[in-house]
N, C-alpha and C positions, 0 to 999 in steps of 0.2 A: 354391061357397062364398059366404057373405055378406061382401061387402067392407066395409072400414072406412067407406066412403062411402055405404053403404046401397044399393049396386047389387049385383045377383047376378052374381058372376063365376065362371068355370070353375075358377080357381085363383088363387094369389097370385104368379104369374109375369108380370111386366110387360115390355113392349117399350119400350126407352128412346127418347125423341125424339132424332133425329139429323138435322141439316140436310142436305138433299140425298139422304136415304136413306129416312126413314120417311114416304113419301108414301102416299096411300090404297091403291094396289095392294099395297104391301109390308105395311102395317098389316093389311089384310084377310087376306093370306096367312099372316102370323104368328099371327093370331087363329085361323084355320082349323087351324093345325098346333100349337095348344096354348097360345098366350099368352092369359092371362086378361084382359089389359088392355093398351091401346096408347095412347100420347100422340102427338099430331101433331108435325110439325116446328115449330120455333119461328116464330111469326108476329110480324112487326114491329109495334111500337106506333105508329109514325109513320103517320098517316092518309093521307099522300101515297103510301104504298106499298100500301095495301089493295086497290086495283083493278088492280094490275099482273097480268100473266099468271101470274107466279110465285106471288104471294100468292093469287090466285084459286084456283089448283090446290091450294095448301097448305091452304086453307080449305074444300076440297071434301070433304064427308063422305057423299056420296050412297051409300046402301046399307050403311053401316057398322052394326055391331052396337053397341048402347048398352053402356056410356056413351061419349059423344063427348067426349073430353078434348082441349082446345086449349092449347098452351103459348104464352105471350106473352113478349116480350123488349123491354127498353127501360130507360131511366134517368129518365124524367120521370114523376112520380106521376100527374099529370092525364092524360097520354097513355096511360099503362098502364091507368088506370081506364076511359078511353074505349075502348081496345082490348078490354078485358074485356066491356064492354057490346055492342060491335060483334059480337063472336063469340057472345055469348049470344043476341043477336037472330037469329043465323044457325044456331042449333041446338046450341051448345056446352052440355054438361051438367056439365062440370067445367072450371075454369080453373086452369092451372098456370103458375107464374111461374118463368122461367129465371134462376137466379143461379149457374149452374154452367158455362156455356160458357166455355172458355179461349181461344177463337180471338182473335187479335190485333185483327181488325177489329171484333169485338164489344166487347172490353175497351177498345179505343181510344175508344169513345164512352161509357165508364163503365157499360156494361151487362154482362149475364152475370155471371161470377165477379168482375169488377172491383167490383161493388156491395159485396162482402164487406169492402172496405176502408173503407166509409162506412156504419156501422151506423145513423146517423140517417136517411140516405136509404133504407136498407132498411126502416126503420119507416114512413117516409112512403109508400113504394110499397105495402107490405103493407096499411097502413090504408086507402089510397085504393081499392085493388082489392078488398079485403074488403068495404068498404062497398057497392060495386056488386054483388058476389056475394051478400052477405047480403040485399040488397033483392030480388034475383031468385031467392033460395033455391037458389043454385048453390054447391057446395063449392069452396073455394080450396085448392090444394095448392102446395107449394114444392119445387123441385129445386135443390140447391145443393152446394157443395164444402166441404171442411173449413176452408178459409180462403184467404187470398191466397198464403201461402207456408207452409213447414213451421214457421217461427218466428212466424207470425201465424195461429194456429189459433183461430178463434172459432166453431166449429161448435156448441158447446154454447150459447153466448149467443144465436146466431141462432135455434136451435131453441126456446129458451125465449121469446124475443121473438115468434116466429111463433105459438106456442101461445097466448100472452097475447092476441094480436090476433085470433085466431079461425081461423087456418089449420087445415084438417082433416087434412092428412097431409103428412109430410116424406119426400122421397127424397134420401138423402145419398150422393154419390159420394165414396168414401173417398180422395180426393186433394186437394191444394191446387191452386190455379190454376197456380202455378209448376211443379208436377210434370207438367202436361199429362196425357199418358197413359203416362208413364214410371214406373219404380219399381213398388212394390207398394201395393195399396190398404190403407188404414189401417182395418182392421176393428175394431180396439180403439176407435177414435173413434166409429164407428157404434154400438158396444155402449154406450159412455158416453152418447151421445145418447138411445138407446132407454131407458136406465135413468132418464134425467132428465126425460122428458116422458111425458104420458099419451096423446097422439095417436099414431096409427100411424106407424111409421118403416120405410121401404123401403131395403134395402141395395143399393148399386150399385158396380160396379167389379170387373173380373177374374173374373167368374163365367162360366167357360168350359166346365165339365163338370158332369155330375150330382153327382159326388163333391164338387167344390168348392162347389156350391150347398148341399148338405147341411151341409158344414163351416161355411159362412158363416152359415147359419140357426142352427146350434148355438152358434157363437161370439158372434154379435151379438144373438140372440133377436129379430131383426127380424120384422116382420109380413109381409114379402114380399121378393121379389128383383126387381131391374130389370136386364135384359140388353140390351146394345147391340151392341158390335162383334162379340161371339161369335156373333151371329145372322146376320151378314153372310155370305151364301153358305150358311148353314146354318139355315134357318128351322125345321128339325126339332128343334133343340136344346130347344125349349120342351116338346114332348111327351116327349122323352127325359128331361129333368129331372123333369117331372111324374110319369112312370112310376117313376123311381128314388125320388123322395120318398114315393110311395104304397106301393111294394112293396119297396124296398131292392135291387132287381135292375135291371140295365142292359137297356134296350130296344135291339133291333137297329137299325142304321142303315137308311135307306131302301134299298129294292131299286133296281136300275138302272131297272126299269120305272117305279117310282113317281117317281124323280128326273126321268126323262124327261118324264113326264106333268106334274109340278109345274113344271118350267122352261118348258115350252111354254105352260101355262096362265098362268104369271106374265108371260111375254112378251106374250101376247095382251092381257091386262088392262093391262099397261104401255103398249102401243102405242095401245090405245083411249083411255087416259087422257091421253097426251101428244101424240098425233098423230105424223105421219111423221117430220119432221125432229128435233124434240126427243126423240121416243121412241127413235129410233135412237141418239142420243148418250147419253142418260141410261141406256139399257139396258146400256151397255158395262161400267160398274162392277159391276153385278150379275153379269154373265156372267163377269167376272174373278174375283169372289169365289166363284162357284159352281165354276168349272172350274180355276182356278190350283192349288188343292191336289191336284187329280187328275192334271193333265198338266204342271204346272210353268208358271211365269209367263213363260218364254221360248219356249214351244212355238209352232211356226209356225202351228198352227191358231188359237190365240188372236190372233196378229197379224193373220191374215186376217179373223177375226171382228170385230176392232176397226176394220178398214178397209172393211167392207161398205158398199155404196152405198144400201141400203134396208132397211126393217124386214122386208120380205118375205124378203130374202136372209139377214138375221140369223136369222130364224125357221127357214128351210129348212136353213141350215148347222147349227144346233143339233140339228134333227131328224135330219139325216144323220149327225152326230157320234154320237148315241146309237144309231142303227140299226147303224152300223159297229161300235160297241163291243159291242152285244148279239150281233152275228153272230160276234164273236171268241170267244164262250163265256164272257165275263165277265158276272156278274149282280149284283155289289154296287157301290154308289156310294160308294167310299172310295178314298183314295190308293193307287195301284198302284206296285210297286217299279220296273217298267219300263213306264211308261204309253204309250210310243210303239210297243210291240211289236205291238199289235193293229190299228194303222192301216196302210192301204195304203202302199207305198213312196213313190209320188208323191202325197203327202197333198194338196198344194195343188190339183193338177189334179183329183184325185178329188172333192174337195168343191166345187170350182167347177162341175164337171159336174153334180153332184147338185143344187146350188142354182140352176142356170140356169133 
């Protein structure tokens, strides 16, 4: 499809930027499995942080498919403008501003969703960053929430201000900052924003199944959907939603063989990107997301996987896990009623031997 930002995209399904999650390997995997667009983890606007190992990795887009979208976060208009230019100079083709993060450490410095309490500062930041983006002919987008709290809903005013300043697209998470990730997303608010502005509006929040995706599009008339937490451990959700929206029929989940292949490839890419020590540590959350729904979060194999001493051991344990699963006669990668039944009795000893 032709995106609202004049880039050719596979579809209107977007991977949400998530700190500590949407690194380059994860973005690339989700794009391969059906996401039409992916935004980087938020990058700090403070220049003192730009050359740290963490920031350098976050700003690494080698080999990614266009468009390269970088999200920046901060509360100082001049710093935010400088951060936009810094990232454009390093290949960013779209700049996205974070006004949606509810994390305490972000809001404590008046960034993220805390900005929604100060509309004059919102204007200053949008104007400063837009000036840089316009000069470089790079689109500016905004991801934000419905307001600071349920009683302080200013989603409509922020949308209108953003449109007036020149923002090219809005992504609205249908929750206030106070709601965090609890409660239900306010799709009615997203629908009101969509009706009030002419620029594209992307709906975000609680989009966990193909059926819900269709419902949200129908209800909000949004131009696209952004999916975050539902993709953790399930990058196939993008192609499943894509298939449902195109055909009205559900696509089968990945086979065990495909899941095996996907996880091993993801681990290889992840380890190359992060290196030995950091790679081993940061892979843990992905492995939990992939495997907990299958075998349970208290399973002894997961505990062993979390305590491995090397990336090589992590890789071999996962490989052995899937081989054992396949040998049991199971062929689908989905939650099992009795997930332990197909493992050897002495699970720990068995996998330690295979991983040696």
